[in-house]
C-alpha distance (Angstrom), angle and dihedral (degrees) to the residues before:
residue distance angle dihedral
M1 . . .
G2 3.82 . .
E3 3.76 126.3 .
L4 3.79 115.1 -98.3
R5 3.81 106.1 -102.1
I6 3.79 114.3 -173.0
H7 3.80 135.0 157.6
S8 3.83 95.6 -148.6
V9 3.79 142.3 8.7
L10 3.82 136.1 -179.0
V11 3.82 119.1 -155.6
T12 3.83 118.4 -170.0
G13 3.81 121.1 -151.4
A14 3.82 86.1 26.8
N15 3.82 101.1 154.0
R16 3.81 97.2 83.8
G17 3.80 147.6 3.2
I18 3.79 117.5 10.3
G19 3.79 93.7 -8.0
L20 3.81 92.2 57.1
G21 3.83 89.2 43.1
L22 3.81 90.2 54.8
V23 3.82 92.2 49.6
R24 3.85 90.2 50.5
H25 3.78 92.3 49.6
F26 3.82 93.5 47.4
L27 3.83 90.9 50.5
G28 3.81 90.9 47.0
M29 3.81 96.5 53.2
P30 3.85 118.5 118.8
N31 3.82 85.9 -120.6
P32 3.78 103.5 27.3
P33 3.81 121.6 -166.4
K34 3.79 115.8 -89.7
W35 3.79 87.1 -126.5
V36 3.84 129.1 29.7
F37 3.83 110.6 -177.6
A38 3.79 114.0 -163.1
G39 3.79 114.0 -163.3
C40 3.81 120.7 -158.1
R41 3.81 138.4 149.9
D42 3.78 98.4 -114.8
P43 3.86 111.2 26.6
K44 3.81 94.4 175.9
G45 3.79 97.6 41.0
Q46 3.78 133.1 99.2
R47 3.81 93.4 -99.6
A48 3.81 89.7 62.2
Q49 3.82 93.8 49.5
E50 3.81 94.6 113.5
L51 3.81 90.7 50.7
Q52 3.79 90.1 49.4
N53 3.81 90.1 51.6
L54 3.86 90.2 51.2
A55 3.79 92.0 46.8
S56 3.82 90.7 54.6
K57 3.85 88.9 58.7
H58 3.82 99.4 35.8
P59 3.80 117.8 53.4
N60 3.82 90.7 -170.5
L61 3.85 90.4 64.7
V62 3.81 114.9 91.8
I63 3.81 119.9 -176.4
I64 3.81 110.8 -145.0
L65 3.81 127.5 -161.9
L66 3.79 103.3 -121.0
E67 3.78 128.6 165.2
V68 3.82 103.0 178.3
T69 3.83 93.0 -156.0
D70 3.80 93.1 56.6
P71 3.83 114.5 79.8
A72 3.82 93.8 -165.2
C73 3.84 90.6 51.8
I74 3.81 90.7 49.5
K75 3.83 91.7 51.4
A76 3.83 90.4 48.5
A77 3.81 90.3 49.7
A78 3.81 91.6 51.2
A79 3.80 89.8 50.4
R80 3.82 91.6 49.7
V81 3.81 92.6 47.8
G82 3.81 88.7 48.8
E83 3.79 91.8 53.3
H84 3.84 91.0 53.3
L85 3.80 92.3 47.3
G86 3.80 93.2 51.7
G87 3.77 107.0 -168.0
S88 3.79 97.0 -13.1
G89 3.81 126.8 89.9
L90 3.80 136.1 -124.3
N91 3.84 114.2 -94.0
L92 3.77 100.2 -168.1
L93 3.81 135.6 28.0
I94 3.78 112.8 -174.1
N95 3.82 111.9 -167.2
N96 3.77 98.3 -156.8
A97 3.83 104.1 141.4
G98 3.79 110.2 109.9
I99 3.81 143.3 148.2
I100 3.77 135.5 -151.8
K101 3.85 131.6 -156.8
L102 3.80 116.1 -154.5
N103 3.82 96.6 -134.9
S104 3.77 127.6 142.4
L105 3.76 121.5 -135.3
D106 3.79 89.7 -97.9
N107 3.81 97.5 52.5
E108 3.82 101.6 37.5
T109 3.81 109.9 130.0
L110 3.79 139.5 -154.5
E111 3.82 90.0 -118.3
D112 3.85 94.3 52.0
M113 3.79 94.2 42.7
T114 3.79 89.7 51.0
Q115 3.80 95.7 45.8
V116 3.83 94.8 47.0
Y117 3.83 93.4 44.7
T118 3.84 90.1 48.2
T119 3.78 93.1 53.5
N120 3.81 101.2 34.6
T121 3.80 101.5 38.6
I122 3.82 112.2 13.1
G123 3.85 91.4 44.3
P124 3.83 93.5 60.0
L125 3.84 90.3 45.0
L126 3.87 91.3 53.3
L127 3.80 92.3 43.7
G128 3.80 91.3 51.3
Q129 3.80 90.2 51.6
A130 3.82 94.5 45.8
F131 3.82 96.1 46.1
L132 3.82 97.6 38.7
P133 3.83 93.3 97.0
L134 3.83 90.8 54.8
L135 3.85 91.5 44.2
K136 3.81 89.8 49.6
K137 3.79 90.2 50.1
A138 3.82 90.7 52.5
A139 3.84 90.8 48.8
Q140 3.81 91.9 49.4
G141 3.81 90.7 50.5
S142 3.80 93.9 50.4
P143 3.79 118.5 104.4
S144 3.85 90.3 -143.9
S145 3.78 124.8 80.9
A146 3.83 93.3 -160.5
L147 3.80 122.4 89.9
S148 3.86 116.5 -103.9
C149 3.79 142.2 140.8
S150 3.79 89.2 -105.9
K151 3.81 87.9 60.4
A152 3.84 106.6 39.5
A153 3.79 130.6 -43.7
I154 3.79 145.7 161.7
I155 3.80 114.3 -146.1
N156 3.80 115.2 -166.7
M157 3.82 114.3 -160.9
S158 3.77 102.5 -135.4
S159 3.83 132.7 162.7
S160 3.76 138.0 -131.2
G161 3.80 82.1 -126.8
G162 3.80 82.1 78.9
S163 3.79 93.1 49.7
I164 3.80 107.4 113.0
E165 3.79 89.4 -153.9
E166 3.81 98.3 46.1
V167 3.86 104.2 30.4
Y168 3.84 84.5 -168.7
L169 3.85 116.4 -140.6
W170 3.81 95.5 0.1
D171 3.79 92.1 151.3
Q172 3.81 90.9 55.7
L173 3.79 99.0 41.2
H174 3.79 135.3 9.6
V175 3.86 94.7 -167.8
V176 3.79 89.6 163.8
S177 3.80 95.6 177.1
Y178 3.83 91.5 52.4
R179 3.84 93.0 47.2
C180 3.83 92.6 48.6
S181 3.82 91.6 47.4
K182 3.81 91.4 52.6
A183 3.79 93.9 45.8
A184 3.82 86.7 52.5
L185 3.83 90.6 46.6
N186 3.80 88.7 55.5
M187 3.83 90.1 55.5
L188 3.80 89.5 46.3
T189 3.82 89.2 53.5
K190 3.80 90.4 52.1
C191 3.84 90.1 48.6
Q192 3.81 92.1 48.4
S193 3.80 90.4 48.9
L194 3.83 90.3 55.0
G195 3.77 95.3 41.8
Y196 3.80 99.5 42.5
R197 3.82 100.8 38.6
Q198 3.80 89.8 89.4
H199 3.81 87.9 58.9
G200 3.82 92.6 52.2
V201 3.81 95.6 -106.8
L202 3.81 120.6 139.6
C203 3.84 116.4 -148.9
V204 3.80 125.5 -164.2
A205 3.85 137.0 165.4
L206 3.79 114.6 -138.5
H207 3.80 130.5 -161.8
T208 3.77 106.1 -146.5
G209 3.82 95.8 -157.9
W210 3.80 124.2 -114.7
V211 3.78 96.3 -56.4
Q212 3.80 135.6 -165.6
T213 3.80 97.1 -110.6
D214 3.83 133.7 119.0
M215 3.81 88.2 -95.1
G216 3.85 93.7 43.2
A217 3.78 91.8 52.2
T218 3.84 92.8 59.5
A219 3.82 90.5 91.5
G220 3.83 89.0 69.2
D221 3.81 98.8 -121.7
T222 3.79 124.3 88.3
P223 3.81 106.8 -95.2
P224 3.83 114.1 -120.7
V225 3.84 97.8 -130.9
T226 3.83 125.9 71.0
V227 3.82 121.1 -141.8
D228 3.81 90.0 -114.9
A229 3.81 93.5 52.4
S230 3.84 92.4 46.6
V231 3.79 94.9 46.5
G232 3.81 93.8 43.0
G233 3.81 89.4 50.3
M234 3.79 94.1 47.3
L235 3.84 92.6 49.9
K236 3.81 88.8 53.1
V237 3.79 89.0 50.8
L238 3.83 90.9 48.0
S239 3.82 91.2 52.4
S240 3.83 90.5 54.6
L241 3.82 99.5 45.7
S242 3.81 117.2 117.6
E243 3.80 143.4 162.7
K244 3.80 92.9 -63.8
D245 3.84 92.4 57.3
T246 3.78 100.6 56.0
G247 3.77 111.8 117.0
T248 3.81 94.0 19.0
F249 3.83 133.1 124.2
L250 3.81 112.5 -130.9
D251 3.80 135.9 168.2
W252 3.80 129.6 -127.2
E253 3.81 90.5 -88.8
G254 3.83 93.1 51.2
K255 3.82 96.4 -103.9
V256 3.80 119.4 141.0
V257 3.81 113.2 -107.6
P258 3.80 116.0 -150.0
W259 3.82 115.1 -114.8
């Protein structure tokens, strides 16, 4: 399995948890990307302090204002990323930003369902649309005709909590809005894989594992997987993805997750 070699990557929700872990790992690679774009809602605020510290040491890290529920903000982010890239495209879009509401089946609400679906499902749709021209440009500039993450790819961070077969951790958490949003994200991934294949863009949904993050800890117990283990595993998976994997749902160890 080869090392993941990419010129550019954008990670959404990059100021904490898995997003921040991904940024750290990309910057720490033996051959790091020329550009690592870290999207977050408040680039200058306290919650992005760790990103700011990393950016002061790594000139290839650019923090981008990105609110994934705001179409105008997404378009502005795509324009800014395009300016930095000059004539080259974006190899990798990682839709990681997500939210969870700790509701049971009985107290789920219209407002929470709408907010979670907007962030977790509509956000990745809009990002795919806005960044498609840059992904297409990366694919066109690649020497390889086969799909891969080194060429051009959209990676949607999903969850086996959205697997209709597994309904992972139901006894700990109902989180109906979150589960529905991730099941819908899986369908979006399949649709993107079919629609964007002609442009040379690979699309995959990834289950990160139950990870020790603020979001992962909402189930009450300590999750079994560290951020480092999850991110390291996912980057190995990304380096191995090929034509046959587009439109699939895999976990951080490369195993197929049932829809």
